[in-house]
C-alpha positions in Angstrom: 15.5 -15.4 27.3 12.3 -15.2 25.2 12.8 -15.4 21.5 11.8 -11.9 20.5 12.3 -12.6 16.8 9.7 -15.4 16.7 7.0 -13.3 18.4 7.8 -10.3 16.3 7.6 -12.4 13.1 4.2 -13.4 14.3 3.3 -9.8 14.6 4.4 -9.2 11.0 2.4 -12.1 9.7 -0.7 -10.8 11.5 -0.2 -7.3 10.3 -0.3 -8.4 6.6 -3.9 -9.6 7.1 -4.8 -5.9 7.0 -3.4 -5.4 3.5 -5.8 -3.3 1.5 -8.1 -2.5 4.4 -6.3 -0.1 6.8 -4.8 2.6 4.6 -3.9 5.4 5.2 -3.1 3.8 8.5 -0.2 1.4 8.8 -0.6 -2.4 8.9 0.2 -3.5 12.6 0.2 -6.8 14.4 0.4 -7.4 18.2 1.1 -10.5 20.3 0.8 -10.9 24.1 3.1 -13.5 25.6 2.9 -14.9 29.1 5.6 -17.4 30.2 6.6 -18.1 26.6 3.0 -18.8 25.5 0.9 -16.6 23.4 -2.3 -15.7 25.3 -3.6 -13.0 22.9 -3.0 -11.6 19.4 -4.6 -9.1 17.0 -4.1 -6.9 14.0 -5.4 -3.6 12.8 -8.3 -4.9 10.5 -9.9 -1.8 9.1 -9.3 1.9 8.9 -11.0 3.7 11.9 -11.5 0.5 13.8 -9.6 -0.8 16.8 -5.8 -1.0 16.6 -3.8 -4.3 16.9 -3.0 -3.8 20.5 -6.7 -3.3 21.5 -7.7 -6.5 19.6 -4.9 -8.5 21.3 -5.7 -7.2 24.8 -9.5 -7.8 24.3 -8.7 -11.4 23.3 -6.9 -12.0 26.6 -9.8 -10.3 28.4 -12.3 -12.6 26.7 -10.4 -15.9 27.1 -9.1 -15.7 30.7 -10.9 -15.2 34.1 -7.6 -13.9 35.5 -6.8 -11.7 32.5 -5.8 -8.7 34.4 -3.2 -10.7 36.5 -1.8 -12.3 33.4 -1.4 -9.0 31.6 0.6 -7.6 34.5 3.1 -10.5 34.0 3.1 -10.4 30.2 5.1 -9.0 27.3 3.3 -7.3 24.4 5.0 -7.5 21.0 4.0 -4.8 18.5 5.4 -4.4 14.9 5.1 -0.6 15.1 5.4 1.8 18.0 2.1 2.1 19.9 0.3 5.4 19.2 0.4 8.1 21.7 -2.3 10.4 20.4 -6.1 10.5 20.0 -7.0 9.9 16.4 -9.9 7.7 15.2 -9.3 5.7 18.4 -7.6 6.3 21.9 -3.9 6.0 22.3 -2.6 2.4 22.4 0.2 3.4 24.8 -2.4 4.4 27.3 -4.1 1.0 26.9 -0.8 -0.8 27.7 -0.2 1.4 30.7 -3.8 0.9 32.0 -3.4 -2.8 32.1 0.1 -2.5 33.6 1.6 -4.8 31.0 5.2 -5.7 32.2 7.1 -5.2 29.0 6.6 -3.9 25.3 8.8 -5.1 22.5 8.5 -2.8 19.5 9.6 -3.6 15.9 10.2 0.0 14.8 9.4 3.6 15.6 6.4 5.2 13.9 7.6 8.1 11.7 4.3 10.0 12.0 5.0 13.2 13.8 2.3 12.8 16.4 3.8 9.5 17.4 7.6 9.3 16.5 9.0 8.2 19.8 6.3 9.6 21.9 4.5 6.3 22.4 7.8 4.7 23.6 8.6 7.6 25.9 5.1 7.4 27.5 5.5 3.7 28.1 8.9 4.2 29.8 7.7 7.1 31.9 5.0 4.7 33.3 7.6 2.2 34.3 7.1 -0.3 31.6 10.2 -2.0 30.1 10.6 -1.1 26.4 12.7 -3.0 23.8 12.9 -1.4 20.4 14.3 -2.6 17.0 13.5 -6.3 16.9 13.2 -7.3 13.2 13.3 -3.5 12.6 14.1 -3.8 8.8 11.3 -6.2 8.3 8.8 -4.1 10.1 9.7 -1.0 8.2 9.5 -2.9 4.9 6.0 -4.2 5.8 4.8 -0.5 6.1 7.0 0.9 3.2 3.8 2.5 1.7 3.0 4.2 5.1 6.7 5.3 5.6 6.9 6.7 2.0 3.8 8.8 2.4 4.8 10.2 5.8 8.5 10.8 4.9 8.2 11.9 1.3 4.6 13.3 1.1 3.7 11.2 -1.7 2.2 7.8 -2.3 4.3 4.6 -2.8 4.6 4.1 -6.5 4.4 0.8 -8.2 4.9 0.7 -12.0 3.3 -2.3 -13.8 3.4 -3.2 -17.5 3.5 -6.1 -19.9 5.9 -6.5 -22.7 6.3 -9.0 -25.6 9.2 -11.4 -25.8 10.9 -9.0 -28.3 10.4 -5.9 -26.0 7.3 -4.1 -27.3 4.6 -2.6 -25.1 1.8 -2.4 -27.7 1.1 -2.1 -31.5 1.4 1.3 -33.0 -2.0 1.1 -34.6 -4.0 2.0 -31.5 -5.5 -1.5 -31.3 -5.9 -3.5 -28.2 -3.4 -6.4 -28.0 -3.3 -8.9 -25.1 0.3 -9.9 -24.2 -0.2 -11.9 -20.9 -2.1 -14.9 -19.8 -5.3 -15.2 -17.6 -3.2 -16.2 -14.7 -1.3 -12.9 -14.9 -4.5 -10.9 -15.2 -5.8 -12.5 -12.1 -2.5 -11.7 -10.3 -2.7 -8.0 -11.4 -6.3 -7.8 -10.1 -5.1 -9.3 -6.7 -2.4 -6.6 -6.7 -4.9 -3.9 -7.4 -6.9 -5.0 -4.3 -3.8 -4.3 -2.1 -3.2 -0.7 -3.2 -5.2 2.6 -2.8 -5.3 3.6 -6.4 -4.6 2.6 -10.0 -3.4 5.3 -12.5 -3.5 5.3 -16.3 -3.2 7.8 -19.1 -5.8 8.9 -21.6 -4.7 6.7 -24.5 -4.9 3.6 -22.3 -8.5 4.4 -21.5 -9.4 5.3 -25.1 -8.0 2.2 -26.5 -8.6 -0.5 -23.9 -11.7 0.9 -22.1 -10.5 -0.7 -18.9 -12.6 -1.2 -15.7 -9.5 -1.1 -13.5 -11.3 -3.2 -10.8 -10.7 -6.5 -9.1 -13.2 -8.7 -10.8 -10.7 -11.5 -11.2 -9.5 -11.1 -7.6 -10.6 -10.4 -4.1 -10.8 -7.3 -2.0 -12.2 -3.8 -2.8 -11.5 -2.1 -6.1 -8.9 0.8 -5.9 -9.6 4.3 -6.7 -9.0 5.1 -10.3 -6.8 7.9 -11.5 -6.7 9.0 -15.2 -4.6 11.9 -16.8 -6.8 13.5 -19.5 -5.4 17.0 -20.2 -8.1 18.3 -22.5 -11.0 16.1 -21.2 -11.3 14.3 -24.5 -12.4 10.9 -23.1 -16.0 9.8 -23.8 -18.3 9.9 -20.7 -19.6 6.4 -21.6 -16.3 4.6 -20.9 -16.1 2.2 -18.0 -13.8 4.6 -16.0 -16.7 7.0 -15.6 -19.3 4.4 -14.4 -19.4 5.8 -10.8 -18.6 2.4 -9.3 -15.6 3.9 -7.4 -14.0 7.2 -6.8 -12.3 8.3 -10.0 -9.8 11.2 -10.2 -9.3 13.0 -13.5 -6.4 15.2 -13.8 -6.8 17.8 -16.5 -6.0 21.4 -17.5 -9.7 22.5 -18.0 -11.8 22.4 -14.8 -12.3 21.7 -11.1 -15.5 19.8 -10.6 -17.2 16.9 -8.9 -19.8 14.7 -10.6 -20.8 12.0 -8.1 -17.7 9.8 -7.6 -15.8 11.5 -10.5 -13.7 14.2 -9.4 -12.0 16.6 -11.9 -8.7 18.1 -10.6 -7.2 20.9 -12.7 -3.4 21.3 -12.8 -2.3 24.9 -13.5 0.9 23.9 -15.4 0.5 20.8 -17.6 3.9 21.3 -19.2 6.3 20.8 -16.2 6.4 18.7 -13.1 3.1 16.9 -13.9 4.1 13.6 -12.0 5.0 15.7 -9.0 1.9 17.7 -9.0 -0.3 14.6 -9.5 1.5 12.7 -6.7 1.1 15.6 -4.2 -2.6 15.8 -5.0 -2.9 12.0 -4.3 -1.0 12.6 -1.0 -3.6 15.2 -0.1 -6.4 12.7 -0.9 -4.9 10.3 1.7 -3.8 7.8 -1.1 -0.8 5.9 0.3 -0.1 3.7 -2.8 -0.7 3.8 -6.5 -0.1 1.3 -9.3 0.7 3.1 -12.6 -0.5 0.6 -15.3 0.1 2.7 -18.5 0.5 3.6 -21.2 4.0 3.7 -22.1 4.2 7.5 -22.3 2.8 7.8 -18.7 5.1 5.1 -17.4 8.1 6.8 -19.0 7.1 10.1 -17.6 7.4 8.8 -14.0 10.5 6.8 -14.8 12.3 9.9 -16.2 11.3 11.9 -13.1 12.7 9.2 -10.9 9.4 8.9 -9.1 8.9 5.2 -8.7 9.6 2.7 -5.9 8.8 -0.7 -7.4 8.4 -2.0 -10.9 6.5 -5.2 -11.8 7.1 -6.3 -15.3 5.3 -9.2 -17.2 7.0 -10.6 -20.3 4.8 -12.7 -22.4 5.7 -15.3 -25.1 4.1 -13.4 -28.0 6.1 -11.1 -30.4 5.2 -8.0 -32.3 8.3 -7.2 -34.4 7.3 -3.5 -34.4 5.2 -1.1 -32.4 5.6 0.9 -29.2 8.7 0.0 -27.3 8.4 -1.1 -23.7 9.8 1.2 -21.0 13.4 0.8 -20.0 14.2 0.9 -16.3 17.2 0.2 -14.1 16.6 -1.1 -10.5 17.5 -3.8 -8.1 16.1 -7.1 -9.2 14.3 -8.4 -6.1 12.3 -11.4 -7.5 11.7 -13.4 -10.7 9.0 -15.9 -11.1 6.5 -17.4 -13.6 2.8 -16.4 -13.8 1.2 -18.9 -16.2 3.4 -18.8 -19.3 4.6 -15.3 -18.5 7.8 -14.2 -16.8 7.5 -11.7 -14.0 10.3 -9.5 -12.7 10.1 -7.3 -9.7 12.6 -4.4 -9.3 13.1 -1.8 -6.6 14.4 1.7 -7.1 17.8 2.2 -5.6 
């Protein structure tokens, strides 16, 4: 019996290579196995480009003169159900059927309505043996951002903040105060490159004048989101520099100025987090890191609208100031980043 778990784990490992490049599509990896040997593999590399299955099949076609014969005797492993509809690319289920691949092993079903079981049924109807549910939990976790967007009609929400050793978020004199080390700043920039957007409140922009980019990391900078109810922020701040798309949620106007988009919310007194997240969903934003300030973070915590929290605790103390947010969740991981402690929690 082939070890399905080993090959599915390879699919997951390949899929993660698409982190930060394929949204709003899911990350997917595919492996083609002939007589217990991998003869082709691939992953979804960029949104709008070839899917994992296409890249894996093309690798077989490029490397073997008898590729068609090999494919008819092979098993294809895919971390997510092959698509069954025409989108940016043709259906991957049709590709598997075209090459008469013997068996398909699928990690988990795709919750997207135009797929959701249809790819599996199409394969079965063509006489292909299908095995579903290998490392299913791991495959779902890999695409938790995609699943959240499809099933909850909102982005996956990551809260991030730094706090002093005595539990303060910032001084109360509106002055900038660094809590964490350079190593932690580099880690945050790496994280930004993995998500679609980074969100902050007006006061954070006014006090820190952040660029919210990945200058200490790799990958592309995320879209920027700022909440500025009365549009009080100065136009010369970094966040308005037109370097990336920036969404400004306000109560004044709907407008577009280059890459700066002003989105007016009708009711700024109730359900603001919900309105913002739904608008981000409509913008195809699949994940967002909320980086501050304390009021903004607490607003989302109080609404129960968060999936993950990443908390840095530095060695400095303030003795007074703005208290860091309080949050309850499942502690998933704790580690050191430079001299800072990092705790990662998940919402129950």
